[in-house]
C-alpha positions in Angstrom: 7.6 7.9 -10.5 5.3 7.9 -7.3 2.3 5.7 -6.8 -0.9 7.8 -6.0 -0.8 8.5 -2.5 -4.3 7.3 -1.5 -3.9 3.8 -2.3 -0.3 3.7 -0.8 -1.8 4.9 2.4 -4.3 2.0 2.2 -1.1 -0.3 1.8 0.4 1.2 4.8 -2.9 0.6 6.9 -2.8 -2.8 5.4 0.7 -3.5 7.0 -0.2 -1.9 10.5 -3.8 -3.0 10.7 -2.8 -6.5 11.5 0.6 -5.2 13.4 -1.7 -2.9 15.6 -4.0 -5.8 16.5 -1.0 -7.9 16.6 -0.6 -6.7 19.9 -3.2 -8.9 21.0 -2.3 -11.7 18.7 1.0 -12.3 20.0 0.4 -16.0 20.9 -0.8 -16.7 17.4 1.9 -15.2 15.7 -0.6 -13.6 13.2 0.9 -12.1 10.3 0.8 -8.2 10.2 0.3 -8.4 6.3 -2.5 -11.5 6.0 -5.7 -9.2 5.3 -6.0 -8.2 1.8 -7.7 -5.0 0.4 -10.7 -6.6 -1.2 -12.9 -5.0 -3.9 -15.5 -3.7 -1.6 -13.1 -1.5 0.4 -11.4 -0.5 -3.0 -14.3 1.2 -4.5 -15.4 2.9 -1.1 -14.0 6.1 -2.4 -12.3 6.7 -6.0 -9.2 8.1 -4.0 -8.7 4.2 -3.1 -8.1 3.2 -6.8 -4.6 3.1 -8.4 -5.9 6.0 -10.8 -5.4 8.7 -12.3 -1.9 7.6 -13.2 1.0 10.1 -13.0 3.8 10.5 -15.6 5.3 9.0 -17.3 1.9 8.0 -18.7 1.5 5.1 -21.2 -0.3 7.3 -23.8 -0.9 11.2 -24.3 -3.8 13.2 -25.8 -7.1 14.8 -24.7 -9.1 11.8 -25.2 -7.0 9.9 -23.0 -7.1 12.5 -20.4 -10.9 12.5 -20.9 -11.2 8.5 -20.4 -8.9 8.7 -17.1 -10.9 11.7 -15.6 -14.2 9.8 -16.0 -12.9 7.0 -13.8 -13.7 8.6 -10.5 -17.1 9.9 -11.4 -18.4 7.3 -14.1 -16.4 4.4 -14.5 -19.0 2.6 -16.8 -18.6 5.4 -18.9 -15.2 5.4 -19.1 -15.2 1.7 -20.0 -17.6 2.5 -22.9 -15.4 5.2 -24.0 -12.2 2.9 -24.1 -14.2 0.1 -25.7 -15.5 2.4 -28.7 -12.3 4.2 -28.8 -11.2 2.3 -32.2 -7.8 4.0 -32.5 -7.0 4.5 -28.7 -4.4 2.0 -28.7 -2.5 1.7 -25.4 -4.4 4.7 -24.1 -7.8 2.8 -24.6 -6.5 -0.4 -23.2 -5.0 1.6 -20.1 -8.4 3.4 -19.4 -10.4 0.1 -19.8 -8.0 -1.7 -17.4 -8.5 0.9 -14.9 -12.3 1.1 -15.4 -12.6 -2.5 -14.5 -10.8 -1.9 -11.5 -13.1 1.0 -10.4 -16.0 -0.9 -11.2 -14.9 -3.7 -8.8 -13.4 -6.0 -11.2 -9.8 -5.8 -9.9 -8.7 -9.4 -11.0 -9.9 -8.5 -14.7 -8.2 -5.0 -14.5 -4.7 -6.6 -13.3 -4.6 -9.0 -16.1 -5.3 -6.3 -18.7 -2.5 -3.9 -17.2 -0.2 -6.9 -17.1 -1.0 -7.6 -20.8 -0.7 -3.9 -21.7 2.7 -3.7 -20.0 4.2 -6.5 -22.0 2.9 -5.8 -25.1 3.5 -1.9 -25.3 5.9 -0.4 -27.1 6.4 2.3 -24.8 9.4 3.4 -22.8 10.6 1.1 -19.9 9.8 3.8 -17.5 6.2 3.7 -18.6 5.7 0.1 -18.7 7.1 -0.4 -15.2 4.4 2.3 -14.1 1.8 0.1 -15.6 3.2 -3.4 -13.8 3.2 -1.1 -10.8 -0.6 -0.6 -11.1 -1.2 -4.2 -11.8 0.6 -4.8 -8.7 -1.7 -2.8 -6.6 -4.7 -4.1 -8.4 -3.7 -7.6 -7.5 -3.4 -6.2 -3.8 -6.9 -5.1 -4.1 -7.8 -8.3 -5.3 -6.2 -10.3 -2.6 -3.9 -12.1 -4.7 -0.4 -11.2 -3.1 1.6 -13.8 -5.1 0.4 -12.0 -8.5 1.0 -8.9 -6.8 4.5 -9.8 -6.2 4.9 -11.0 -9.7 4.0 -7.8 -11.2 5.9 -5.7 -8.7 9.0 -7.9 -9.8 8.1 -7.1 -13.5 8.0 -3.6 -12.7 11.2 -3.6 -11.0 13.1 -5.4 -13.7 12.1 -2.2 -15.9 13.0 0.5 -13.3 15.0 -1.3 -10.4 15.7 1.9 -8.7 12.3 3.1 -8.3 11.5 3.6 -4.4 7.8 3.3 -4.7 8.1 0.1 -6.8 10.3 -1.3 -4.0 8.2 -0.2 -1.3 5.3 -1.8 -3.0 7.0 -5.1 -3.7 8.0 -5.0 0.1 4.3 -4.8 1.0 3.8 -8.0 -1.1 6.7 -9.6 0.5 5.9 -9.0 3.8 2.3 -10.2 3.3 3.4 -13.5 2.6 5.8 -13.3 5.6 9.0 -13.2 3.4 10.1 -10.4 6.0 14.0 -10.6 5.1 13.2 -10.0 1.3 10.7 -7.0 2.4 13.5 -5.6 4.4 15.8 -5.9 1.7 13.5 -4.0 -0.6 13.1 -1.3 1.9 16.7 -1.1 2.6 17.2 -0.2 -1.3 14.3 2.1 -1.0 15.9 4.1 2.0 19.4 3.9 0.3 17.9 5.9 -2.8 15.6 8.0 -0.3 16.3 8.2 3.3 13.7 10.3 4.2 10.9 7.8 3.4 9.1 7.6 6.8 6.4 4.9 5.0 9.6 2.6 4.3 11.0 3.1 7.6 7.5 2.2 9.4 7.4 -1.0 7.0 10.8 -2.1 7.9 10.1 -1.5 11.7 7.2 -3.7 11.6 9.1 -6.4 9.7 11.9 -6.2 12.0 9.6 -6.5 14.9 8.2 -9.7 13.2 11.7 -11.0 13.0 12.0 -10.3 16.8 14.3 -7.5 16.4 12.6 -4.7 18.4 15.7 -2.8 19.3 16.3 -2.2 15.2 12.3 -1.5 15.0 12.4 1.1 17.7 15.5 2.5 15.8 13.4 2.9 12.7 10.5 4.5 14.5 12.6 6.8 16.0 14.0 8.0 13.0 10.5 8.2 11.2 9.3 10.3 14.0 12.3 12.5 14.1 11.5 13.3 10.4 7.6 13.4 11.0 6.6 13.7 14.7 2.9 13.6 13.9 3.1 10.6 11.5 0.1 8.3 13.1 1.5 5.4 11.4 4.7 5.6 13.3 2.9 6.4 16.3 1.0 3.1 15.9 3.7 1.0 15.3 5.7 2.8 18.5 2.9 2.0 20.7 2.8 -1.8 19.4 6.4 -2.1 20.4 6.1 -0.3 23.8 3.0 -2.5 24.6 5.2 -5.5 23.9 8.0 -3.9 26.2 5.7 -3.7 28.9 5.3 0.3 28.7 1.2 0.3 28.8 1.3 4.0 29.5 3.7 4.8 26.6 1.8 2.9 24.3 -1.6 4.6 25.5 0.0 7.9 25.0 0.8 7.0 21.5 -2.5 5.7 20.6 -4.3 8.4 22.2 -2.0 11.0 20.5 -3.2 9.2 17.1 -6.7 9.7 17.7 -6.3 13.3 18.5 -4.5 13.8 15.1 -6.7 11.5 13.0 -9.8 10.5 14.8 -11.6 9.8 11.5 -8.9 7.7 9.9 -8.3 4.2 9.6 -5.2 4.6 11.9 -7.5 6.3 14.5 -9.8 3.5 14.3 -7.1 0.7 15.3 -5.6 3.1 17.9 -9.1 3.2 19.4 -9.5 -0.5 19.0 -6.1 -0.9 20.8 -7.0 1.2 23.4 -10.4 -0.5 24.4 -8.5 -3.8 24.7 -5.9 -2.4 26.8 -8.7 -0.9 29.1 -10.6 -4.3 29.1 -7.5 -5.8 30.6 -5.5 -9.2 30.1 -8.7 -11.2 29.9 -9.8 -9.6 26.6 -6.3 -9.5 24.9 
């Protein structure tokens, strides 16, 4: 069961947005996980939402598929279809919850997903997927504690799902529970050692725990697997900057801009380069 990639990428950016800027916030010890993804950001693009779901699904059938397919283009229509779908059961409830999220009502959608995950008679793995979407919706709503609770419910049903482990690690780290986050990331990497996202997350947590050498090892592993991973390059630039390697940091951030100039990570790299160019008085 894999979380839809676009939102997971946003969660990675959530981790690194603060981490990248954190080069300039070291004296304040600002958490790299402190800024929630809000509803406005969440609805900028349909791809930002935790929809459509991937197997295992909570329901099946043409009506379910049609309702879900409307979420990205006509969320109001999807909501009305779900409301009028008298025999829709879990499928209708699921589509209605996701429509609420698509309409910018992330908290309402998250609560609906939690209710569905609790009351559904579907197999455990499908209900875990629903709680995983609730976790993501709470992140969008900016309620990290509720996201953590939803992720924990999901993992109680599917304890060895690496995506759910990574999602809960994000929630832990947002709350600055870095050791707990690392424990989940360790578990995820034990299951799938090639998860570069987990390696980069863990590196950021290790850096916050003042373990730069271990963080650097994780980033080296991530870049060995994916040399053009812009999130790993961003984190390596942060580590290099902290170690006084200004040239190395600049090279990493310039590389990001060449690889992904129009991405959120590219914007962060450009911001760091501008601050670096401005000199210590602007940091």
